[in-house]
DOTITOR-832775 format. One record per atom (N, C-alpha, C, O): residue number from 1; z, x, y negated; residue in three letters; atom name. Coordinates in nm, 4 decimals. Layout:
N
<drenmar><num>NUM</num><Z>Z</Z><X>X</X><Y>Y</Y><residuo>ALA</residuo><atomo>CA</atomo></drenmar>
...
END
This chain:
50
<drenmar><num>1</num><Z>-22.9214</Z><X>1.0638</X><Y>-12.5007</Y><residuo>MET</residuo><atomo>N</atomo></drenmar>
<drenmar><num>1</num><Z>-22.8756</Z><X>1.1993</X><Y>-12.4969</Y><residuo>MET</residuo><atomo>CA</atomo></drenmar>
<drenmar><num>1</num><Z>-22.7715</Z><X>1.2131</X><Y>-12.3847</Y><residuo>MET</residuo><atomo>C</atomo></drenmar>
<drenmar><num>1</num><Z>-22.6719</Z><X>1.1407</X><Y>-12.3832</Y><residuo>MET</residuo><atomo>O</atomo></drenmar>
<drenmar><num>2</num><Z>-22.7941</Z><X>1.3039</X><Y>-12.2932</Y><residuo>GLU</residuo><atomo>N</atomo></drenmar>
<drenmar><num>2</num><Z>-22.7043</Z><X>1.3222</X><Y>-12.1801</Y><residuo>GLU</residuo><atomo>CA</atomo></drenmar>
<drenmar><num>2</num><Z>-22.5924</Z><X>1.4198</X><Y>-12.2133</Y><residuo>GLU</residuo><atomo>C</atomo></drenmar>
<drenmar><num>2</num><Z>-22.6120</Z><X>1.5198</X><Y>-12.2823</Y><residuo>GLU</residuo><atomo>O</atomo></drenmar>
<drenmar><num>3</num><Z>-22.4755</Z><X>1.3874</X><Y>-12.1619</Y><residuo>ARG</residuo><atomo>N</atomo></drenmar>
<drenmar><num>3</num><Z>-22.3616</Z><X>1.4778</X><Y>-12.1800</Y><residuo>ARG</residuo><atomo>CA</atomo></drenmar>
<drenmar><num>3</num><Z>-22.3431</Z><X>1.5573</X><Y>-12.0518</Y><residuo>ARG</residuo><atomo>C</atomo></drenmar>
<drenmar><num>3</num><Z>-22.3363</Z><X>1.5007</X><Y>-11.9427</Y><residuo>ARG</residuo><atomo>O</atomo></drenmar>
<drenmar><num>4</num><Z>-22.3354</Z><X>1.6852</X><Y>-12.0656</Y><residuo>THR</residuo><atomo>N</atomo></drenmar>
<drenmar><num>4</num><Z>-22.3131</Z><X>1.7691</X><Y>-11.9484</Y><residuo>THR</residuo><atomo>CA</atomo></drenmar>
<drenmar><num>4</num><Z>-22.1706</Z><X>1.8227</X><Y>-11.9526</Y><residuo>THR</residuo><atomo>C</atomo></drenmar>
<drenmar><num>4</num><Z>-22.1185</Z><X>1.8522</X><Y>-12.0601</Y><residuo>THR</residuo><atomo>O</atomo></drenmar>
<drenmar><num>5</num><Z>-22.1074</Z><X>1.8354</X><Y>-11.8367</Y><residuo>PRO</residuo><atomo>N</atomo></drenmar>
<drenmar><num>5</num><Z>-21.9708</Z><X>1.8884</X><Y>-11.8358</Y><residuo>PRO</residuo><atomo>CA</atomo></drenmar>
<drenmar><num>5</num><Z>-21.9690</Z><X>2.0344</X><Y>-11.8779</Y><residuo>PRO</residuo><atomo>C</atomo></drenmar>
<drenmar><num>5</num><Z>-22.0661</Z><X>2.1066</X><Y>-11.8556</Y><residuo>PRO</residuo><atomo>O</atomo></drenmar>
<drenmar><num>6</num><Z>-21.8604</Z><X>2.0780</X><Y>-11.9380</Y><residuo>PRO</residuo><atomo>N</atomo></drenmar>
<drenmar><num>6</num><Z>-21.8533</Z><X>2.2179</X><Y>-11.9819</Y><residuo>PRO</residuo><atomo>CA</atomo></drenmar>
<drenmar><num>6</num><Z>-21.8564</Z><X>2.3130</X><Y>-11.8622</Y><residuo>PRO</residuo><atomo>C</atomo></drenmar>
<drenmar><num>6</num><Z>-21.8112</Z><X>2.2794</X><Y>-11.7527</Y><residuo>PRO</residuo><atomo>O</atomo></drenmar>
<drenmar><num>7</num><Z>-21.9091</Z><X>2.4286</X><Y>-11.8854</Y><residuo>GLU</residuo><atomo>N</atomo></drenmar>
<drenmar><num>7</num><Z>-21.9154</Z><X>2.5296</X><Y>-11.7794</Y><residuo>GLU</residuo><atomo>CA</atomo></drenmar>
<drenmar><num>7</num><Z>-21.7748</Z><X>2.5792</X><Y>-11.7489</Y><residuo>GLU</residuo><atomo>C</atomo></drenmar>
<drenmar><num>7</num><Z>-21.6958</Z><X>2.6043</X><Y>-11.8399</Y><residuo>GLU</residuo><atomo>O</atomo></drenmar>
<drenmar><num>8</num><Z>-21.7447</Z><X>2.5927</X><Y>-11.6230</Y><residuo>ARG</residuo><atomo>N</atomo></drenmar>
<drenmar><num>8</num><Z>-21.6153</Z><X>2.6457</X><Y>-11.5817</Y><residuo>ARG</residuo><atomo>CA</atomo></drenmar>
<drenmar><num>8</num><Z>-21.6362</Z><X>2.7825</X><Y>-11.5196</Y><residuo>ARG</residuo><atomo>C</atomo></drenmar>
<drenmar><num>8</num><Z>-21.7308</Z><X>2.8023</X><Y>-11.4432</Y><residuo>ARG</residuo><atomo>O</atomo></drenmar>
<drenmar><num>9</num><Z>-21.5493</Z><X>2.8764</X><Y>-11.5514</Y><residuo>PRO</residuo><atomo>N</atomo></drenmar>
<drenmar><num>9</num><Z>-21.5630</Z><X>3.0078</X><Y>-11.4889</Y><residuo>PRO</residuo><atomo>CA</atomo></drenmar>
<drenmar><num>9</num><Z>-21.5291</Z><X>2.9987</X><Y>-11.3404</Y><residuo>PRO</residuo><atomo>C</atomo></drenmar>
<drenmar><num>9</num><Z>-21.4443</Z><X>2.9192</X><Y>-11.3002</Y><residuo>PRO</residuo><atomo>O</atomo></drenmar>
<drenmar><num>10</num><Z>-21.5945</Z><X>3.0790</X><Y>-11.2610</Y><residuo>ALA</residuo><atomo>N</atomo></drenmar>
<drenmar><num>10</num><Z>-21.5684</Z><X>3.0793</X><Y>-11.1183</Y><residuo>ALA</residuo><atomo>CA</atomo></drenmar>
<drenmar><num>10</num><Z>-21.4274</Z><X>3.1296</X><Y>-11.0918</Y><residuo>ALA</residuo><atomo>C</atomo></drenmar>
<drenmar><num>10</num><Z>-21.3797</Z><X>3.2217</X><Y>-11.1581</Y><residuo>ALA</residuo><atomo>O</atomo></drenmar>
<drenmar><num>11</num><Z>-21.3604</Z><X>3.0675</X><Y>-10.9934</Y><residuo>GLN</residuo><atomo>N</atomo></drenmar>
<drenmar><num>11</num><Z>-21.2260</Z><X>3.1109</X><Y>-10.9608</Y><residuo>GLN</residuo><atomo>CA</atomo></drenmar>
<drenmar><num>11</num><Z>-21.2323</Z><X>3.2441</X><Y>-10.8878</Y><residuo>GLN</residuo><atomo>C</atomo></drenmar>
<drenmar><num>11</num><Z>-21.3111</Z><X>3.2622</X><Y>-10.7950</Y><residuo>GLN</residuo><atomo>O</atomo></drenmar>
<drenmar><num>12</num><Z>-21.1485</Z><X>3.3361</X><Y>-10.9312</Y><residuo>LYS</residuo><atomo>N</atomo></drenmar>
<drenmar><num>12</num><Z>-21.1430</Z><X>3.4645</X><Y>-10.8636</Y><residuo>LYS</residuo><atomo>CA</atomo></drenmar>
<drenmar><num>12</num><Z>-21.0513</Z><X>3.4521</X><Y>-10.7425</Y><residuo>LYS</residuo><atomo>C</atomo></drenmar>
<drenmar><num>12</num><Z>-20.9594</Z><X>3.3703</X><Y>-10.7437</Y><residuo>LYS</residuo><atomo>O</atomo></drenmar>
<drenmar><num>13</num><Z>-21.0737</Z><X>3.5295</X><Y>-10.6404</Y><residuo>PRO</residuo><atomo>N</atomo></drenmar>
<drenmar><num>13</num><Z>-20.9858</Z><X>3.5219</X><Y>-10.5239</Y><residuo>PRO</residuo><atomo>CA</atomo></drenmar>
<drenmar><num>13</num><Z>-20.8434</Z><X>3.5629</X><Y>-10.5604</Y><residuo>PRO</residuo><atomo>C</atomo></drenmar>
<drenmar><num>13</num><Z>-20.8224</Z><X>3.6516</X><Y>-10.6431</Y><residuo>PRO</residuo><atomo>O</atomo></drenmar>
<drenmar><num>14</num><Z>-20.7472</Z><X>3.4981</X><Y>-10.4986</Y><residuo>ALA</residuo><atomo>N</atomo></drenmar>
<drenmar><num>14</num><Z>-20.6066</Z><X>3.5268</X><Y>-10.5276</Y><residuo>ALA</residuo><atomo>CA</atomo></drenmar>
<drenmar><num>14</num><Z>-20.5706</Z><X>3.6673</X><Y>-10.4817</Y><residuo>ALA</residuo><atomo>C</atomo></drenmar>
<drenmar><num>14</num><Z>-20.6121</Z><X>3.7123</X><Y>-10.3749</Y><residuo>ALA</residuo><atomo>O</atomo></drenmar>
<drenmar><num>15</num><Z>-20.4937</Z><X>3.7344</X><Y>-10.5636</Y><residuo>THR</residuo><atomo>N</atomo></drenmar>
<drenmar><num>15</num><Z>-20.4510</Z><X>3.8690</X><Y>-10.5281</Y><residuo>THR</residuo><atomo>CA</atomo></drenmar>
<drenmar><num>15</num><Z>-20.3308</Z><X>3.8615</X><Y>-10.4347</Y><residuo>THR</residuo><atomo>C</atomo></drenmar>
<drenmar><num>15</num><Z>-20.2739</Z><X>3.7544</X><Y>-10.4136</Y><residuo>THR</residuo><atomo>O</atomo></drenmar>
<drenmar><num>16</num><Z>-20.2937</Z><X>3.9742</X><Y>-10.3802</Y><residuo>LYS</residuo><atomo>N</atomo></drenmar>
<drenmar><num>16</num><Z>-20.1806</Z><X>3.9798</X><Y>-10.2882</Y><residuo>LYS</residuo><atomo>CA</atomo></drenmar>
<drenmar><num>16</num><Z>-20.0519</Z><X>3.9374</X><Y>-10.3584</Y><residuo>LYS</residuo><atomo>C</atomo></drenmar>
<drenmar><num>16</num><Z>-19.9686</Z><X>3.8690</X><Y>-10.2990</Y><residuo>LYS</residuo><atomo>O</atomo></drenmar>
<drenmar><num>17</num><Z>-20.0352</Z><X>3.9773</X><Y>-10.4843</Y><residuo>ALA</residuo><atomo>N</atomo></drenmar>
<drenmar><num>17</num><Z>-19.9162</Z><X>3.9411</X><Y>-10.5601</Y><residuo>ALA</residuo><atomo>CA</atomo></drenmar>
<drenmar><num>17</num><Z>-19.9110</Z><X>3.7906</X><Y>-10.5844</Y><residuo>ALA</residuo><atomo>C</atomo></drenmar>
<drenmar><num>17</num><Z>-19.8038</Z><X>3.7306</X><Y>-10.5770</Y><residuo>ALA</residuo><atomo>O</atomo></drenmar>
<drenmar><num>18</num><Z>-20.0249</Z><X>3.7296</X><Y>-10.6133</Y><residuo>GLU</residuo><atomo>N</atomo></drenmar>
<drenmar><num>18</num><Z>-20.0285</Z><X>3.5844</X><Y>-10.6364</Y><residuo>GLU</residuo><atomo>CA</atomo></drenmar>
<drenmar><num>18</num><Z>-19.9950</Z><X>3.5097</X><Y>-10.5081</Y><residuo>GLU</residuo><atomo>C</atomo></drenmar>
<drenmar><num>18</num><Z>-19.9234</Z><X>3.4096</X><Y>-10.5110</Y><residuo>GLU</residuo><atomo>O</atomo></drenmar>
<drenmar><num>19</num><Z>-20.0471</Z><X>3.5588</X><Y>-10.3941</Y><residuo>ASN</residuo><atomo>N</atomo></drenmar>
<drenmar><num>19</num><Z>-20.0166</Z><X>3.4950</X><Y>-10.2667</Y><residuo>ASN</residuo><atomo>CA</atomo></drenmar>
<drenmar><num>19</num><Z>-19.8686</Z><X>3.5070</X><Y>-10.2347</Y><residuo>ASN</residuo><atomo>C</atomo></drenmar>
<drenmar><num>19</num><Z>-19.8077</Z><X>3.4135</X><Y>-10.1827</Y><residuo>ASN</residuo><atomo>O</atomo></drenmar>
<drenmar><num>20</num><Z>-19.8111</Z><X>3.6223</X><Y>-10.2659</Y><residuo>SER</residuo><atomo>N</atomo></drenmar>
<drenmar><num>20</num><Z>-19.6689</Z><X>3.6447</X><Y>-10.2415</Y><residuo>SER</residuo><atomo>CA</atomo></drenmar>
<drenmar><num>20</num><Z>-19.5857</Z><X>3.5487</X><Y>-10.3257</Y><residuo>SER</residuo><atomo>C</atomo></drenmar>
<drenmar><num>20</num><Z>-19.4882</Z><X>3.4913</X><Y>-10.2773</Y><residuo>SER</residuo><atomo>O</atomo></drenmar>
<drenmar><num>21</num><Z>-19.6241</Z><X>3.5319</X><Y>-10.4503</Y><residuo>ARG</residuo><atomo>N</atomo></drenmar>
<drenmar><num>21</num><Z>-19.5515</Z><X>3.4412</X><Y>-10.5399</Y><residuo>ARG</residuo><atomo>CA</atomo></drenmar>
<drenmar><num>21</num><Z>-19.5610</Z><X>3.2985</X><Y>-10.4891</Y><residuo>ARG</residuo><atomo>C</atomo></drenmar>
<drenmar><num>21</num><Z>-19.4613</Z><X>3.2263</X><Y>-10.4869</Y><residuo>ARG</residuo><atomo>O</atomo></drenmar>
<drenmar><num>22</num><Z>-19.6811</Z><X>3.2573</X><Y>-10.4480</Y><residuo>GLU</residuo><atomo>N</atomo></drenmar>
<drenmar><num>22</num><Z>-19.6995</Z><X>3.1220</X><Y>-10.3951</Y><residuo>GLU</residuo><atomo>CA</atomo></drenmar>
<drenmar><num>22</num><Z>-19.6107</Z><X>3.0985</X><Y>-10.2734</Y><residuo>GLU</residuo><atomo>C</atomo></drenmar>
<drenmar><num>22</num><Z>-19.5479</Z><X>2.9932</X><Y>-10.2618</Y><residuo>GLU</residuo><atomo>O</atomo></drenmar>
<drenmar><num>23</num><Z>-19.6052</Z><X>3.1959</X><Y>-10.1827</Y><residuo>ALA</residuo><atomo>N</atomo></drenmar>
<drenmar><num>23</num><Z>-19.5236</Z><X>3.1827</X><Y>-10.0625</Y><residuo>ALA</residuo><atomo>CA</atomo></drenmar>
<drenmar><num>23</num><Z>-19.3755</Z><X>3.1749</X><Y>-10.0985</Y><residuo>ALA</residuo><atomo>C</atomo></drenmar>
<drenmar><num>23</num><Z>-19.3010</Z><X>3.0967</X><Y>-10.0394</Y><residuo>ALA</residuo><atomo>O</atomo></drenmar>
<drenmar><num>24</num><Z>-19.3330</Z><X>3.2555</X><Y>-10.1950</Y><residuo>ARG</residuo><atomo>N</atomo></drenmar>
<drenmar><num>24</num><Z>-19.1933</Z><X>3.2562</X><Y>-10.2378</Y><residuo>ARG</residuo><atomo>CA</atomo></drenmar>
<drenmar><num>24</num><Z>-19.1555</Z><X>3.1221</X><Y>-10.3009</Y><residuo>ARG</residuo><atomo>C</atomo></drenmar>
<drenmar><num>24</num><Z>-19.0486</Z><X>3.0677</X><Y>-10.2733</Y><residuo>ARG</residuo><atomo>O</atomo></drenmar>
<drenmar><num>25</num><Z>-19.2435</Z><X>3.0698</X><Y>-10.3853</Y><residuo>LEU</residuo><atomo>N</atomo></drenmar>
<drenmar><num>25</num><Z>-19.2164</Z><X>2.9406</X><Y>-10.4495</Y><residuo>LEU</residuo><atomo>CA</atomo></drenmar>
<drenmar><num>25</num><Z>-19.2142</Z><X>2.8274</X><Y>-10.3471</Y><residuo>LEU</residuo><atomo>C</atomo></drenmar>
<drenmar><num>25</num><Z>-19.1317</Z><X>2.7365</X><Y>-10.3557</Y><residuo>LEU</residuo><atomo>O</atomo></drenmar>
<drenmar><num>26</num><Z>-19.3047</Z><X>2.8337</X><Y>-10.2511</Y><residuo>LYS</residuo><atomo>N</atomo></drenmar>
<drenmar><num>26</num><Z>-19.3103</Z><X>2.7316</X><Y>-10.1470</Y><residuo>LYS</residuo><atomo>CA</atomo></drenmar>
<drenmar><num>26</num><Z>-19.1806</Z><X>2.7313</X><Y>-10.0661</Y><residuo>LYS</residuo><atomo>C</atomo></drenmar>
<drenmar><num>26</num><Z>-19.1259</Z><X>2.6250</X><Y>-10.0367</Y><residuo>LYS</residuo><atomo>O</atomo></drenmar>
<drenmar><num>27</num><Z>-19.1317</Z><X>2.8494</X><Y>-10.0303</Y><residuo>ALA</residuo><atomo>N</atomo></drenmar>
<drenmar><num>27</num><Z>-19.0085</Z><X>2.8602</X><Y>-9.9532</Y><residuo>ALA</residuo><atomo>CA</atomo></drenmar>
<drenmar><num>27</num><Z>-18.8889</Z><X>2.8105</X><Y>-10.0348</Y><residuo>ALA</residuo><atomo>C</atomo></drenmar>
<drenmar><num>27</num><Z>-18.8010</Z><X>2.7433</X><Y>-9.9809</Y><residuo>ALA</residuo><atomo>O</atomo></drenmar>
<drenmar><num>28</num><Z>-18.8851</Z><X>2.8430</X><Y>-10.1634</Y><residuo>ALA</residuo><atomo>N</atomo></drenmar>
<drenmar><num>28</num><Z>-18.7750</Z><X>2.7990</X><Y>-10.2491</Y><residuo>ALA</residuo><atomo>CA</atomo></drenmar>
<drenmar><num>28</num><Z>-18.7750</Z><X>2.6470</X><Y>-10.2638</Y><residuo>ALA</residuo><atomo>C</atomo></drenmar>
<drenmar><num>28</num><Z>-18.6692</Z><X>2.5842</X><Y>-10.2618</Y><residuo>ALA</residuo><atomo>O</atomo></drenmar>
<drenmar><num>29</num><Z>-18.8916</Z><X>2.5890</X><Y>-10.2784</Y><residuo>LEU</residuo><atomo>N</atomo></drenmar>
<drenmar><num>29</num><Z>-18.9018</Z><X>2.4435</X><Y>-10.2911</Y><residuo>LEU</residuo><atomo>CA</atomo></drenmar>
<drenmar><num>29</num><Z>-18.8556</Z><X>2.3754</X><Y>-10.1632</Y><residuo>LEU</residuo><atomo>C</atomo></drenmar>
<drenmar><num>29</num><Z>-18.7831</Z><X>2.2760</X><Y>-10.1677</Y><residuo>LEU</residuo><atomo>O</atomo></drenmar>
<drenmar><num>30</num><Z>-18.8976</Z><X>2.4289</X><Y>-10.0496</Y><residuo>LYS</residuo><atomo>N</atomo></drenmar>
<drenmar><num>30</num><Z>-18.8590</Z><X>2.3712</X><Y>-9.9214</Y><residuo>LYS</residuo><atomo>CA</atomo></drenmar>
<drenmar><num>30</num><Z>-18.7073</Z><X>2.3763</X><Y>-9.9044</Y><residuo>LYS</residuo><atomo>C</atomo></drenmar>
<drenmar><num>30</num><Z>-18.6471</Z><X>2.2788</X><Y>-9.8594</Y><residuo>LYS</residuo><atomo>O</atomo></drenmar>
<drenmar><num>31</num><Z>-18.6446</Z><X>2.4891</X><Y>-9.9399</Y><residuo>ALA</residuo><atomo>N</atomo></drenmar>
<drenmar><num>31</num><Z>-18.4996</Z><X>2.5033</X><Y>-9.9290</Y><residuo>ALA</residuo><atomo>CA</atomo></drenmar>
<drenmar><num>31</num><Z>-18.4287</Z><X>2.4067</X><Y>-10.0239</Y><residuo>ALA</residuo><atomo>C</atomo></drenmar>
<drenmar><num>31</num><Z>-18.3270</Z><X>2.3476</X><Y>-9.9878</Y><residuo>ALA</residuo><atomo>O</atomo></drenmar>
<drenmar><num>32</num><Z>-18.4819</Z><X>2.3909</X><Y>-10.1443</Y><residuo>ASN</residuo><atomo>N</atomo></drenmar>
<drenmar><num>32</num><Z>-18.4228</Z><X>2.3003</X><Y>-10.2428</Y><residuo>ASN</residuo><atomo>CA</atomo></drenmar>
<drenmar><num>32</num><Z>-18.4271</Z><X>2.1558</X><Y>-10.1929</Y><residuo>ASN</residuo><atomo>C</atomo></drenmar>
<drenmar><num>32</num><Z>-18.3291</Z><X>2.0825</X><Y>-10.2059</Y><residuo>ASN</residuo><atomo>O</atomo></drenmar>
<drenmar><num>33</num><Z>-18.5391</Z><X>2.1157</X><Y>-10.1366</Y><residuo>ILE</residuo><atomo>N</atomo></drenmar>
<drenmar><num>33</num><Z>-18.5515</Z><X>1.9787</X><Y>-10.0858</Y><residuo>ILE</residuo><atomo>CA</atomo></drenmar>
<drenmar><num>33</num><Z>-18.4550</Z><X>1.9571</X><Y>-9.9698</Y><residuo>ILE</residuo><atomo>C</atomo></drenmar>
<drenmar><num>33</num><Z>-18.3902</Z><X>1.8528</X><Y>-9.9618</Y><residuo>ILE</residuo><atomo>O</atomo></drenmar>
<drenmar><num>34</num><Z>-18.4447</Z><X>2.0554</X><Y>-9.8792</Y><residuo>ALA</residuo><atomo>N</atomo></drenmar>
<drenmar><num>34</num><Z>-18.3525</Z><X>2.0438</X><Y>-9.7664</Y><residuo>ALA</residuo><atomo>CA</atomo></drenmar>
<drenmar><num>34</num><Z>-18.2088</Z><X>2.0312</X><Y>-9.8157</Y><residuo>ALA</residuo><atomo>C</atomo></drenmar>
<drenmar><num>34</num><Z>-18.1316</Z><X>1.9513</X><Y>-9.7625</Y><residuo>ALA</residuo><atomo>O</atomo></drenmar>
<drenmar><num>35</num><Z>-18.1725</Z><X>2.1096</X><Y>-9.9169</Y><residuo>ARG</residuo><atomo>N</atomo></drenmar>
<drenmar><num>35</num><Z>-18.0373</Z><X>2.1034</X><Y>-9.9718</Y><residuo>ARG</residuo><atomo>CA</atomo></drenmar>
<drenmar><num>35</num><Z>-18.0096</Z><X>1.9664</X><Y>-10.0338</Y><residuo>ARG</residuo><atomo>C</atomo></drenmar>
<drenmar><num>35</num><Z>-17.9022</Z><X>1.9095</X><Y>-10.0141</Y><residuo>ARG</residuo><atomo>O</atomo></drenmar>
<drenmar><num>36</num><Z>-18.1055</Z><X>1.9142</X><Y>-10.1077</Y><residuo>ARG</residuo><atomo>N</atomo></drenmar>
<drenmar><num>36</num><Z>-18.0869</Z><X>1.7825</X><Y>-10.1698</Y><residuo>ARG</residuo><atomo>CA</atomo></drenmar>
<drenmar><num>36</num><Z>-18.0745</Z><X>1.6722</X><Y>-10.0645</Y><residuo>ARG</residuo><atomo>C</atomo></drenmar>
<drenmar><num>36</num><Z>-17.9941</Z><X>1.5803</X><Y>-10.0799</Y><residuo>ARG</residuo><atomo>O</atomo></drenmar>
<drenmar><num>37</num><Z>-18.1532</Z><X>1.6812</X><Y>-9.9585</Y><residuo>LYS</residuo><atomo>N</atomo></drenmar>
<drenmar><num>37</num><Z>-18.1442</Z><X>1.5819</X><Y>-9.8515</Y><residuo>LYS</residuo><atomo>CA</atomo></drenmar>
<drenmar><num>37</num><Z>-18.0075</Z><X>1.5880</X><Y>-9.7846</Y><residuo>LYS</residuo><atomo>C</atomo></drenmar>
<drenmar><num>37</num><Z>-17.9484</Z><X>1.4845</X><Y>-9.7538</Y><residuo>LYS</residuo><atomo>O</atomo></drenmar>
<drenmar><num>38</num><Z>-17.9574</Z><X>1.7091</X><Y>-9.7620</Y><residuo>ALA</residuo><atomo>N</atomo></drenmar>
<drenmar><num>38</num><Z>-17.8253</Z><X>1.7255</X><Y>-9.7016</Y><residuo>ALA</residuo><atomo>CA</atomo></drenmar>
<drenmar><num>38</num><Z>-17.7178</Z><X>1.6668</X><Y>-9.7913</Y><residuo>ALA</residuo><atomo>C</atomo></drenmar>
<drenmar><num>38</num><Z>-17.6248</Z><X>1.6026</X><Y>-9.7426</Y><residuo>ALA</residuo><atomo>O</atomo></drenmar>
<drenmar><num>39</num><Z>-17.7293</Z><X>1.6882</X><Y>-9.9226</Y><residuo>GLN</residuo><atomo>N</atomo></drenmar>
<drenmar><num>39</num><Z>-17.6323</Z><X>1.6318</X><Y>-10.0168</Y><residuo>GLN</residuo><atomo>CA</atomo></drenmar>
<drenmar><num>39</num><Z>-17.6371</Z><X>1.4799</X><Y>-10.0133</Y><residuo>GLN</residuo><atomo>C</atomo></drenmar>
<drenmar><num>39</num><Z>-17.5330</Z><X>1.4143</X><Y>-10.0171</Y><residuo>GLN</residuo><atomo>O</atomo></drenmar>
<drenmar><num>40</num><Z>-17.7568</Z><X>1.4237</X><Y>-10.0061</Y><residuo>ALA</residuo><atomo>N</atomo></drenmar>
<drenmar><num>40</num><Z>-17.7712</Z><X>1.2784</X><Y>-10.0030</Y><residuo>ALA</residuo><atomo>CA</atomo></drenmar>
<drenmar><num>40</num><Z>-17.7110</Z><X>1.2212</X><Y>-9.8742</Y><residuo>ALA</residuo><atomo>C</atomo></drenmar>
<drenmar><num>40</num><Z>-17.6463</Z><X>1.1164</X><Y>-9.8772</Y><residuo>ALA</residuo><atomo>O</atomo></drenmar>
<drenmar><num>41</num><Z>-17.7321</Z><X>1.2895</X><Y>-9.7616</Y><residuo>ARG</residuo><atomo>N</atomo></drenmar>
<drenmar><num>41</num><Z>-17.6733</Z><X>1.2435</X><Y>-9.6357</Y><residuo>ARG</residuo><atomo>CA</atomo></drenmar>
<drenmar><num>41</num><Z>-17.5208</Z><X>1.2527</X><Y>-9.6409</Y><residuo>ARG</residuo><atomo>C</atomo></drenmar>
<drenmar><num>41</num><Z>-17.4517</Z><X>1.1650</X><Y>-9.5891</Y><residuo>ARG</residuo><atomo>O</atomo></drenmar>
<drenmar><num>42</num><Z>-17.4685</Z><X>1.3574</X><Y>-9.7027</Y><residuo>ALA</residuo><atomo>N</atomo></drenmar>
<drenmar><num>42</num><Z>-17.3242</Z><X>1.3758</X><Y>-9.7120</Y><residuo>ALA</residuo><atomo>CA</atomo></drenmar>
<drenmar><num>42</num><Z>-17.2604</Z><X>1.2671</X><Y>-9.7961</Y><residuo>ALA</residuo><atomo>C</atomo></drenmar>
<drenmar><num>42</num><Z>-17.1458</Z><X>1.2295</X><Y>-9.7715</Y><residuo>ALA</residuo><atomo>O</atomo></drenmar>
<drenmar><num>43</num><Z>-17.3318</Z><X>1.2161</X><Y>-9.8939</Y><residuo>ARG</residuo><atomo>N</atomo></drenmar>
<drenmar><num>43</num><Z>-17.2774</Z><X>1.1084</X><Y>-9.9779</Y><residuo>ARG</residuo><atomo>CA</atomo></drenmar>
<drenmar><num>43</num><Z>-17.2682</Z><X>0.9783</X><Y>-9.8993</Y><residuo>ARG</residuo><atomo>C</atomo></drenmar>
<drenmar><num>43</num><Z>-17.1932</Z><X>0.8880</X><Y>-9.9362</Y><residuo>ARG</residuo><atomo>O</atomo></drenmar>
<drenmar><num>44</num><Z>-17.3433</Z><X>0.9694</X><Y>-9.7930</Y><residuo>GLY</residuo><atomo>N</atomo></drenmar>
<drenmar><num>44</num><Z>-17.3356</Z><X>0.8515</X><Y>-9.7069</Y><residuo>GLY</residuo><atomo>CA</atomo></drenmar>
<drenmar><num>44</num><Z>-17.3881</Z><X>0.7250</X><Y>-9.7705</Y><residuo>GLY</residuo><atomo>C</atomo></drenmar>
<drenmar><num>44</num><Z>-17.3348</Z><X>0.6170</X><Y>-9.7447</Y><residuo>GLY</residuo><atomo>O</atomo></drenmar>
<drenmar><num>45</num><Z>-17.4884</Z><X>0.7345</X><Y>-9.8507</Y><residuo>GLY</residuo><atomo>N</atomo></drenmar>
<drenmar><num>45</num><Z>-17.5497</Z><X>0.6170</X><Y>-9.9086</Y><residuo>GLY</residuo><atomo>CA</atomo></drenmar>
<drenmar><num>45</num><Z>-17.4843</Z><X>0.5684</X><Y>-10.0359</Y><residuo>GLY</residuo><atomo>C</atomo></drenmar>
<drenmar><num>45</num><Z>-17.5211</Z><X>0.4626</X><Y>-10.0871</Y><residuo>GLY</residuo><atomo>O</atomo></drenmar>
<drenmar><num>46</num><Z>-17.3877</Z><X>0.6428</X><Y>-10.0888</Y><residuo>GLN</residuo><atomo>N</atomo></drenmar>
<drenmar><num>46</num><Z>-17.3278</Z><X>0.6028</X><Y>-10.2162</Y><residuo>GLN</residuo><atomo>CA</atomo></drenmar>
<drenmar><num>46</num><Z>-17.4307</Z><X>0.6189</X><Y>-10.3256</Y><residuo>GLN</residuo><atomo>C</atomo></drenmar>
<drenmar><num>46</num><Z>-17.4982</Z><X>0.7215</X><Y>-10.3334</Y><residuo>GLN</residuo><atomo>O</atomo></drenmar>
<drenmar><num>47</num><Z>-17.4430</Z><X>0.5193</X><Y>-10.4094</Y><residuo>LYS</residuo><atomo>N</atomo></drenmar>
<drenmar><num>47</num><Z>-17.5388</Z><X>0.5256</X><Y>-10.5205</Y><residuo>LYS</residuo><atomo>CA</atomo></drenmar>
<drenmar><num>47</num><Z>-17.4677</Z><X>0.5651</X><Y>-10.6480</Y><residuo>LYS</residuo><atomo>C</atomo></drenmar>
<drenmar><num>47</num><Z>-17.3542</Z><X>0.5244</X><Y>-10.6729</Y><residuo>LYS</residuo><atomo>O</atomo></drenmar>
<drenmar><num>48</num><Z>-17.5364</Z><X>0.6456</X><Y>-10.7293</Y><residuo>SER</residuo><atomo>N</atomo></drenmar>
<drenmar><num>48</num><Z>-17.4783</Z><X>0.6861</X><Y>-10.8571</Y><residuo>SER</residuo><atomo>CA</atomo></drenmar>
<drenmar><num>48</num><Z>-17.4987</Z><X>0.5787</X><Y>-10.9631</Y><residuo>SER</residuo><atomo>C</atomo></drenmar>
<drenmar><num>48</num><Z>-17.5807</Z><X>0.4885</X><Y>-10.9460</Y><residuo>SER</residuo><atomo>O</atomo></drenmar>
<drenmar><num>49</num><Z>-17.4242</Z><X>0.5888</X><Y>-11.0721</Y><residuo>ASP</residuo><atomo>N</atomo></drenmar>
<drenmar><num>49</num><Z>-17.4336</Z><X>0.4907</X><Y>-11.1813</Y><residuo>ASP</residuo><atomo>CA</atomo></drenmar>
<drenmar><num>49</num><Z>-17.5451</Z><X>0.5211</X><Y>-11.2788</Y><residuo>ASP</residuo><atomo>C</atomo></drenmar>
<drenmar><num>49</num><Z>-17.5611</Z><X>0.4488</X><Y>-11.3771</Y><residuo>ASP</residuo><atomo>O</atomo></drenmar>
<drenmar><num>50</num><Z>-17.6216</Z><X>0.6241</X><Y>-11.2557</Y><residuo>LYS</residuo><atomo>N</atomo></drenmar>
<drenmar><num>50</num><Z>-17.7251</Z><X>0.6672</X><Y>-11.3519</Y><residuo>LYS</residuo><atomo>CA</atomo></drenmar>
<drenmar><num>50</num><Z>-17.8422</Z><X>0.5749</X><Y>-11.3530</Y><residuo>LYS</residuo><atomo>C</atomo></drenmar>
<drenmar><num>50</num><Z>-17.9374</Z><X>0.5967</X><Y>-11.4279</Y><residuo>LYS</residuo><atomo>O</atomo></drenmar>
END
């Protein structure tokens, strides 16, 4: 007896609002990573006790 994968609904094209949200989240993530890298450089290689 063969097992077939379940049917998946076709993905609908992203709306303008979804694209806007994706772009906003991408920009926020990029800024967050840059800020964390700057903080790490400012510490000068000091390691935390965690």
